[in-house]
PyMOL CGO cylinders between C-alpha atoms (Angstrom):
from pymol import cmd
from pymol.cgo import CYLINDER

trace = [
    CYLINDER, 37.83, 59.96, 67.81, 35.93, 62.66, 69.19, 0.3, 1, 1, 1, 1, 1, 1,
    CYLINDER, 35.93, 62.66, 69.19, 35.16, 63.86, 73.35, 0.3, 1, 1, 1, 1, 1, 1,
    CYLINDER, 35.16, 63.86, 73.35, 31.96, 62.01, 74.32, 0.3, 1, 1, 1, 1, 1, 1,
    CYLINDER, 31.96, 62.01, 74.32, 33.65, 58.31, 72.90, 0.3, 1, 1, 1, 1, 1, 1,
    CYLINDER, 33.65, 58.31, 72.90, 36.64, 59.33, 75.26, 0.3, 1, 1, 1, 1, 1, 1,
    CYLINDER, 36.64, 59.33, 75.26, 34.21, 59.80, 77.57, 0.3, 1, 1, 1, 1, 1, 1,
    CYLINDER, 34.21, 59.80, 77.57, 32.37, 57.24, 77.37, 0.3, 1, 1, 1, 1, 1, 1,
    CYLINDER, 32.37, 57.24, 77.37, 35.63, 54.94, 76.93, 0.3, 1, 1, 1, 1, 1, 1,
    CYLINDER, 35.63, 54.94, 76.93, 37.15, 56.35, 80.21, 0.3, 1, 1, 1, 1, 1, 1,
    CYLINDER, 37.15, 56.35, 80.21, 33.62, 56.05, 81.87, 0.3, 1, 1, 1, 1, 1, 1,
    CYLINDER, 33.62, 56.05, 81.87, 33.61, 52.28, 80.43, 0.3, 1, 1, 1, 1, 1, 1,
    CYLINDER, 33.61, 52.28, 80.43, 37.73, 52.15, 81.70, 0.3, 1, 1, 1, 1, 1, 1,
    CYLINDER, 37.73, 52.15, 81.70, 36.56, 53.14, 85.71, 0.3, 1, 1, 1, 1, 1, 1,
    CYLINDER, 36.56, 53.14, 85.71, 33.55, 50.64, 85.68, 0.3, 1, 1, 1, 1, 1, 1,
    CYLINDER, 33.55, 50.64, 85.68, 36.16, 47.58, 85.17, 0.3, 1, 1, 1, 1, 1, 1,
    CYLINDER, 36.16, 47.58, 85.17, 39.20, 48.48, 87.13, 0.3, 1, 1, 1, 1, 1, 1,
    CYLINDER, 39.20, 48.48, 87.13, 36.16, 48.80, 89.89, 0.3, 1, 1, 1, 1, 1, 1,
    CYLINDER, 36.16, 48.80, 89.89, 34.50, 45.26, 89.15, 0.3, 1, 1, 1, 1, 1, 1,
    CYLINDER, 34.50, 45.26, 89.15, 38.02, 43.78, 88.55, 0.3, 1, 1, 1, 1, 1, 1,
    CYLINDER, 38.02, 43.78, 88.55, 39.11, 45.29, 91.83, 0.3, 1, 1, 1, 1, 1, 1,
    CYLINDER, 39.11, 45.29, 91.83, 36.00, 44.56, 93.43, 0.3, 1, 1, 1, 1, 1, 1,
    CYLINDER, 36.00, 44.56, 93.43, 36.74, 40.80, 94.96, 0.3, 1, 1, 1, 1, 1, 1,
    CYLINDER, 36.74, 40.80, 94.96, 40.04, 41.48, 96.29, 0.3, 1, 1, 1, 1, 1, 1,
    CYLINDER, 40.04, 41.48, 96.29, 39.20, 44.34, 97.89, 0.3, 1, 1, 1, 1, 1, 1,
    CYLINDER, 39.20, 44.34, 97.89, 36.20, 42.71, 99.29, 0.3, 1, 1, 1, 1, 1, 1,
    CYLINDER, 36.20, 42.71, 99.29, 38.39, 40.26, 101.14, 0.3, 1, 1, 1, 1, 1, 1,
    CYLINDER, 38.39, 40.26, 101.14, 40.68, 41.68, 101.88, 0.3, 1, 1, 1, 1, 1, 1,
    CYLINDER, 40.68, 41.68, 101.88, 38.38, 44.14, 104.15, 0.3, 1, 1, 1, 1, 1, 1,
    CYLINDER, 38.38, 44.14, 104.15, 36.82, 40.58, 105.05, 0.3, 1, 1, 1, 1, 1, 1,
    CYLINDER, 36.82, 40.58, 105.05, 40.05, 39.10, 106.34, 0.3, 1, 1, 1, 1, 1, 1,
    CYLINDER, 40.05, 39.10, 106.34, 41.20, 42.51, 107.95, 0.3, 1, 1, 1, 1, 1, 1,
    CYLINDER, 41.20, 42.51, 107.95, 38.13, 42.36, 110.22, 0.3, 1, 1, 1, 1, 1, 1,
    CYLINDER, 38.13, 42.36, 110.22, 38.15, 38.96, 110.88, 0.3, 1, 1, 1, 1, 1, 1,
    CYLINDER, 38.15, 38.96, 110.88, 41.47, 38.77, 112.71, 0.3, 1, 1, 1, 1, 1, 1,
    CYLINDER, 41.47, 38.77, 112.71, 40.44, 42.75, 113.96, 0.3, 1, 1, 1, 1, 1, 1,
    CYLINDER, 40.44, 42.75, 113.96, 38.43, 40.63, 115.55, 0.3, 1, 1, 1, 1, 1, 1,
    CYLINDER, 38.43, 40.63, 115.55, 40.45, 38.13, 116.51, 0.3, 1, 1, 1, 1, 1, 1,
    CYLINDER, 40.45, 38.13, 116.51, 42.89, 40.16, 118.27, 0.3, 1, 1, 1, 1, 1, 1,
    CYLINDER, 42.89, 40.16, 118.27, 40.93, 41.63, 120.36, 0.3, 1, 1, 1, 1, 1, 1,
    CYLINDER, 40.93, 41.63, 120.36, 39.40, 38.33, 121.63, 0.3, 1, 1, 1, 1, 1, 1,
    CYLINDER, 39.40, 38.33, 121.63, 43.45, 37.20, 122.28, 0.3, 1, 1, 1, 1, 1, 1,
    CYLINDER, 43.45, 37.20, 122.28, 44.94, 40.21, 123.21, 0.3, 1, 1, 1, 1, 1, 1,
    CYLINDER, 44.94, 40.21, 123.21, 47.32, 39.29, 120.62, 0.3, 1, 1, 1, 1, 1, 1,
    CYLINDER, 47.32, 39.29, 120.62, 48.92, 42.64, 119.13, 0.3, 1, 1, 1, 1, 1, 1,
    CYLINDER, 48.92, 42.64, 119.13, 51.05, 40.89, 116.82, 0.3, 1, 1, 1, 1, 1, 1,
    CYLINDER, 51.05, 40.89, 116.82, 52.82, 42.98, 112.94, 0.3, 1, 1, 1, 1, 1, 1,
    CYLINDER, 52.82, 42.98, 112.94, 52.49, 39.99, 110.89, 0.3, 1, 1, 1, 1, 1, 1,
    CYLINDER, 52.49, 39.99, 110.89, 49.68, 37.67, 112.10, 0.3, 1, 1, 1, 1, 1, 1,
    CYLINDER, 49.68, 37.67, 112.10, 47.31, 40.24, 110.46, 0.3, 1, 1, 1, 1, 1, 1,
    CYLINDER, 47.31, 40.24, 110.46, 49.56, 40.80, 107.25, 0.3, 1, 1, 1, 1, 1, 1,
    CYLINDER, 49.56, 40.80, 107.25, 49.68, 37.51, 106.42, 0.3, 1, 1, 1, 1, 1, 1,
    CYLINDER, 49.68, 37.51, 106.42, 46.72, 36.06, 106.28, 0.3, 1, 1, 1, 1, 1, 1,
    CYLINDER, 46.72, 36.06, 106.28, 45.46, 38.79, 103.72, 0.3, 1, 1, 1, 1, 1, 1,
    CYLINDER, 45.46, 38.79, 103.72, 47.78, 38.69, 101.99, 0.3, 1, 1, 1, 1, 1, 1,
    CYLINDER, 47.78, 38.69, 101.99, 47.26, 34.31, 101.68, 0.3, 1, 1, 1, 1, 1, 1,
    CYLINDER, 47.26, 34.31, 101.68, 43.90, 35.61, 101.06, 0.3, 1, 1, 1, 1, 1, 1,
    CYLINDER, 43.90, 35.61, 101.06, 44.12, 37.24, 98.60, 0.3, 1, 1, 1, 1, 1, 1,
    CYLINDER, 44.12, 37.24, 98.60, 46.66, 35.53, 96.62, 0.3, 1, 1, 1, 1, 1, 1,
    CYLINDER, 46.66, 35.53, 96.62, 44.51, 32.33, 97.27, 0.3, 1, 1, 1, 1, 1, 1,
    CYLINDER, 44.51, 32.33, 97.27, 41.04, 35.22, 95.41, 0.3, 1, 1, 1, 1, 1, 1,
    CYLINDER, 41.04, 35.22, 95.41, 43.48, 37.11, 92.97, 0.3, 1, 1, 1, 1, 1, 1,
    CYLINDER, 43.48, 37.11, 92.97, 44.05, 33.67, 91.78, 0.3, 1, 1, 1, 1, 1, 1,
    CYLINDER, 44.05, 33.67, 91.78, 40.87, 32.03, 91.76, 0.3, 1, 1, 1, 1, 1, 1,
    CYLINDER, 40.87, 32.03, 91.76, 39.41, 35.59, 89.79, 0.3, 1, 1, 1, 1, 1, 1,
    CYLINDER, 39.41, 35.59, 89.79, 42.22, 35.85, 87.79, 0.3, 1, 1, 1, 1, 1, 1,
    CYLINDER, 42.22, 35.85, 87.79, 39.45, 33.68, 84.87, 0.3, 1, 1, 1, 1, 1, 1,
    CYLINDER, 39.45, 33.68, 84.87, 37.55, 37.09, 85.04, 0.3, 1, 1, 1, 1, 1, 1,
    CYLINDER, 37.55, 37.09, 85.04, 39.85, 39.88, 85.22, 0.3, 1, 1, 1, 1, 1, 1,
    CYLINDER, 39.85, 39.88, 85.22, 41.33, 38.22, 82.19, 0.3, 1, 1, 1, 1, 1, 1,
    CYLINDER, 41.33, 38.22, 82.19, 37.84, 38.25, 80.57, 0.3, 1, 1, 1, 1, 1, 1,
    CYLINDER, 37.84, 38.25, 80.57, 36.36, 41.85, 81.67, 0.3, 1, 1, 1, 1, 1, 1,
    CYLINDER, 36.36, 41.85, 81.67, 39.69, 42.75, 80.06, 0.3, 1, 1, 1, 1, 1, 1,
    CYLINDER, 39.69, 42.75, 80.06, 39.73, 41.34, 77.08, 0.3, 1, 1, 1, 1, 1, 1,
    CYLINDER, 39.73, 41.34, 77.08, 36.53, 41.77, 76.26, 0.3, 1, 1, 1, 1, 1, 1,
    CYLINDER, 36.53, 41.77, 76.26, 37.16, 45.52, 77.53, 0.3, 1, 1, 1, 1, 1, 1,
    CYLINDER, 37.16, 45.52, 77.53, 39.67, 45.99, 74.62, 0.3, 1, 1, 1, 1, 1, 1,
    CYLINDER, 39.67, 45.99, 74.62, 37.91, 44.42, 71.62, 0.3, 1, 1, 1, 1, 1, 1,
    CYLINDER, 37.91, 44.42, 71.62, 34.82, 45.79, 72.71, 0.3, 1, 1, 1, 1, 1, 1,
    CYLINDER, 34.82, 45.79, 72.71, 35.84, 49.90, 73.13, 0.3, 1, 1, 1, 1, 1, 1,
    CYLINDER, 35.84, 49.90, 73.13, 39.54, 51.17, 72.36, 0.3, 1, 1, 1, 1, 1, 1,
    CYLINDER, 39.54, 51.17, 72.36, 40.66, 48.61, 69.53, 0.3, 1, 1, 1, 1, 1, 1,
    CYLINDER, 40.66, 48.61, 69.53, 37.72, 50.02, 67.71, 0.3, 1, 1, 1, 1, 1, 1,
    CYLINDER, 37.72, 50.02, 67.71, 38.67, 53.40, 68.39, 0.3, 1, 1, 1, 1, 1, 1,
    CYLINDER, 38.67, 53.40, 68.39, 41.99, 53.80, 66.84, 0.3, 1, 1, 1, 1, 1, 1,
    CYLINDER, 41.99, 53.80, 66.84, 41.88, 51.42, 64.25, 0.3, 1, 1, 1, 1, 1, 1,
    CYLINDER, 41.88, 51.42, 64.25, 38.94, 53.74, 63.03, 0.3, 1, 1, 1, 1, 1, 1,
    CYLINDER, 38.94, 53.74, 63.03, 40.30, 57.04, 64.40, 0.3, 1, 1, 1, 1, 1, 1,
]
cmd.load_cgo(trace, "trace")
């Protein structure tokens, strides 16, 4: 395995990490904005009000996108990592 193959594999791994984490980060941002707006409108400043709905929304999105995440990782390993390790 030469330097170009390692760099290409790292580039692919970083791109897959971005793709896998994007749904969770987007839902956390949207939930945070919605809850922040709700708190600003109602003047309710409860710490658990921001934490619990965000975690709940992220768990739902994680459960819904788990198949996509697993497929992307398996494809990456079958396409790039395993052939590079076996092929030398």
